[in-house]
N, C-alpha and C positions, 0 to 999 in steps of 0.2 A: 072350205072345211076347216073348222077350228079344232084344236086339241090334237097334237101330233105326239106319238110316243117316241121318245128319244132315250136310248139306253134304259128302257124299261119304265120311264117316268113320263107321264102325260104332261106336255107343255102347251101353254096357251098361245100357240102360234098358228099361222095359216100355212097349210100344206102347199109346197111348190116343188117343181122338178126343174132341173137345169135344162135350158134350151139347147145346150150343146151335147152334154153327156146324159147319163141317166141318174146321177146322184140327186137325192131329194132331201126334203126337210127332216127325214129321219137320221141323216148324217150329222153328228155333233159338230157344232162350230161352222156349219155351212152358211154362207152369205151369197147374195146374188147382185150383180151389177144391173144397170138400167136396161141391159139387153137380156137379162135373165140368165146370164152365164155365171156359174158358181166360182167361188174362190179356189176350189180344188182344180178346176180347169186352168185358172190363171197360174196356179202353182206348178202344174204340169208344164205349161208353156215356159215358165221361168227355168225349170230344171232342164227342159229340152235345150234351152240356150246355153245353160251351164255345161251340159253333157251332150254335145252334138253327136249324132250318129252318122255323120258324113265324113268326108276326108279330113275335116278339122278334128273331129273326135278320134279318128284313126291315128292322127299325128300325136294327140295327147296320150292315147293308149300305148302307142309305140314307144314313147319315152318311158312310161311306166314299165313296159315290157322289158326294155333294156336294163332297167334297174333290177327287175326280178331275176333276169338271167345273170347279171353281174353278181348279185348277192348269192346266187345259187352255184356259181362257178366252183368246181372242185368239191361239190357236195353231191349227195345222192339224189336230193330233190330240190327243185326250184321253189315250189310252193305247196301249200295245203289247199285242197279244194273240198268243200263240204258237199256231199251228195246224198240223195234220198231215194233215187230211182224214178223220180218224177221227170217231167219233160225238161224243165229249165236246167236243173243241175246236170242231167244227162247230156244235154246239148253243150253246156259250158265245158264239161270234161272233154267232149269231142273236139271243141275248138282249141282247148289248151294244148292238146297233143297234136292234132292234125294241122291246124292253122298257125298256132303260135309257137310250136315246137318246144314246148316246156316239158319238164319232167315232174308232174304233180304226184303228190301222195293223197289218195282219196280217203276221206274220213267220213264215216257214217255213225250217227248216234242212235242207239236203239233202246227205247224204254219200255218195250213189251207190247207195242201196238202196231208194229210194222205190217203193212200190207204185203203179203207174199209176192204179189205181182211186182212191187217195187224192188223187193229183194232179188228176184230173178233178173230184173233190168240192170241192177248194179253189177251183178256177177257177170252178165253177158258183156257189158261194155268194158269193164276193167280187164277181163280176160283177153278180149280181142285187142285192146290197146296196150296190153302188157303193163298196166298200172296196178300198183299195190293198193288193195282195199283194206283199210284198217277200221274195224267196227268197235266203237266204244259202247259197251253194254252197261247200263246203269244198274245199280242195286235195286232189285225188284221191290223190296220193302219201301225204299225211298220213293221210287217212281210211282208206285201205287198210292202211297200216303199223300204225295204231292197232288195227285189228281183229285183226291177226296178233299184235301185242304182247300183247293181253289173252288170246288163246288160249294163248300161251306162258306167261303169268303164272299160268295155271291157277286162275282165280277165277271166281265166278259172274257178275260184272258185265261180261259180254262186250259190252255196248252202252254202257259207261261213257263212251267218247268222244262218242258221239252224244248221250247224255243231257246231258252237260256242254255240248256244242256248241249244243244247243237253248237252254238257259238263258242261256249266254253271248251268243248271237246276239240274244236279246231285250233283254238289258241293254245290249249294244253299240249296237243301233239306238236304244233309248231315250236313251242318252247322246248319240248323234250328233244326234238330232232335238230334244233338250231336253225330252223327255217324262219325267214324274215317276212314272208308274205302269205296271206290267207285270201282265197278267192271264193266268192259266193255267186250263185246263179240267180241273181235278182235283177228285176228291171221295173222301174216305175211306169214304163210305157205299156207294160202288159199286166202287171200285178196291181197297179193303181197306187193311190195314196190313202192309207187308212187313217181315219181320225184317231188321235192319240188315245182316247179312252176306249178304243176297240183293240188296241194292240200296243200298249205301253210295255216295253221290254227292258228290264234291268234286273240283275241278280239280287239287288237289295229288296225288291218286291217279293221275290220268291222266299227269301229268308224271313221277312216279316210275316207273310201269310203262314208259312210253315210253323213259325214260333207261336203264332196265335191259335192255329187250328190243328196242327199236326200231332201225331203220336210217336213219330220216329224222328230222331235227331239226325240231321244231314251230316255226312262225313265232312271233316274239315278240309279247307282249301289247301291244295298243294300246287305249285306252279306247273308241274308236269301232269297233274291230275286234279283239275279244278272242280270236278264234280258239278254241282249246280250253282257254284259261286262265280258270278261274273258281275259284281257290282261296280260302283264308281272307282273304288280303290284298286280292284283287280284289273279293270280296264286301263287305269293309269299305269299300272305296273307293266302290262303287256305292251301297250301302245307307246308310252313315253319312256319308260326305263329300258325295256327290251327292244323297242323300236320295231315291233311287229305291225305291219301295215295290212289293211283290208281293202279289197277291190271288188267291184262288180263290172266285169268287162262287157256285160250286155248293155250297160249304159251307153257304150260307144258303138255297138253293133246294130246293123239293120236287122233286128231280130223279129222275124215274122214267124209266129208260132206254127202256123200250118206248114210252112216250108221246113222248119226245124224238125217237126214231127215226122215228116216224110223221110228226112235224112236219117234220123236215128232208128226209125222202123226198118229202113232198108239196110243200114250198115250194122245194126246191133240187135235186130229182132226185138226192138223195144215194144212193149205192150202198154197201152193207155190204162192207168189204174182205175179210170172211171170218172174222175173229176180232178180239178186242181186241188192240191193238198191231200188227195186221197191215197197217197203213198203212206199215210198215217190213218189207220182205221178209226182212231179216236175222234177224228173230225166229223164222223157221222153223229156222234153224241153231241159234240159242240154245236153243230149246225142246228140241231133240234132245240137245244137250250137257247141259242141265240134268237131263234124265231119266236118261241113261245114266251120267253121271259124278257128279252131285251128289245125285241123288234129290230134286230140286227140282221142284215143280209150282206155278207161279204161280196156277193156278186155285184152289188151296187158300185163298189170301187174298182173291182176287177174288170167288169164289163165296161164301165165308164172309161177306163184306161184304153181298152181295145177300141172303143168307139172313137176316142180322141185320136188314136194312132191310125185310124182307117182300117183296122183289122176286123171290125164287127159292125153290122148295120144297127143303127140306133133303134129303129122300130122293132127289129127282132129282139134286141136286148130288153126293151121295155116289156114285151110280151113274155119273154123267158122268165123274168123275175116275178111274174104273177103266179108262177107255179112253184111248188115246193122243190127245193134243190135235190138232185138225184142222190147226193151223199146222205140225205136223211133217210136211212134205211132202217126200219124197225128191227130187223134181224141183227144188223151190226150193232145197233144200240144195245140190244139185249146181250150180245156177246161182250161188249165193253163192260156192262154192269156185272156180268158173270166174272170177268177177269178182275174187276175191282172188289168182288165178293160183297156187293151191296144189293139190297132188294129194290124192286121197283118202287115200293112204298117209301123207302128211305130216300131214294133219288128224287122222287116227286116232292117230298118234304123240303129238301134242300133247294130245288128249283123254285119253290114257292117263297123262299126267303126274300125280303125286300132287296131290290137291286142296288148294287154299289159300284164304285169305280176305283181305280188305283189311288185317287185322291183320299180315299178313306183309310189308306195304309201308309206306312213309312217307306217311301220309295226314294227319298232324296230330292223329290221334285220341288219342294218348297225352297230348298237351297238353290236349285237351278233358277227359280223365279227371281230370287234375290240377286243372283249372279247374271241375270239376263243382259244388262248393259255391257258387262265385261265380256260375255260370250259373243255378243254382237261385235264388239271392238276386235276380239280375237279373229273373227271371220273377216273383218275388213282389212286386218293386217296380214292375212294369209296364214295364220297359225292353225286355223280350223276350217274345214269345208263349210261353206254357207248352208249347204243342205242340212247339216246337223242342226243349225239354228232353226231352220224352217220346220224341220220335223218336230221339234220340241215346243215351238212357240207359234207356229202358223197352221198347224193341223189341229183344229179346235177340240176341246175336251168334250 
């Protein structure tokens, strides 16, 4: 079969599916070896060697844990942990307190589309663990306008503002409280490896799109209140100048989603929001746009990860992605449009715009391409994790 739609554009290529996972030719930058195994599987194996989740990984994490505790000595908190009420972040908070004996400050970013189920989950676990929950609520005018700007920009990253806002909030709170460590509940073994043009995240992208399409000017950056500003210079300030480090402890854990879910249901009355990412209702609208406009299905990378890790049967995953994702709920999509105060006709008009990617905007990526040899050298010398290089240069556009 010739002619495969990639990022909304028909390509003159032959369709192929990986013989190991379920990633296929619709994934940008995918290649296959002579056994039919894709480059994303090979990248997964490389990262698994870099971040072992056995006793070797536990030894690495224990050293990081010692530093977190040392830097948090005589302070109220050891670290900031970003939470949403979903499975991953809930389980990480559970680990931080019960297993690692840390004193985290839980930070949640709310831009107006929170799933009430996720909210109850956050309240339940923070109350039971005695953890402070600090919610950073965005200015609704900005949050609403950003959603509309990214619809007009015609790119896949329709939740870019939210994603940047989450990370920026964690750094801002850490800076305000004098905390040196930020923890996230992410794992490539269960969430997968997204092609860069599906999920390119940097604050400069947000600002350029908003400047081009927005009607509301974003509030200026402040170190304690970064708002939606987390571009290269802000990251340099937090990471290099203020020495705030970020960690994903699930990289080193034997994280089995089914087992984790049983624990948090039993201990904290956790309720499944209905799908991965569905702690944010806006993902219902995003899933629809991804399917009809870009031929993007995030289940390809998420299910592929679980297949590689032995947590999902490949045949089941292949059949599952043939059906519309449960998140694509017409009632929730209508609710999102109502909150944005836009008509279905206007929404459909924007969806019909020619598809674009982050490369159509000023994101600083051209500079990164120019600096690629130096970034590679920095990883070889240990100044930067190799995974950073891989994410920006080996996860195809």
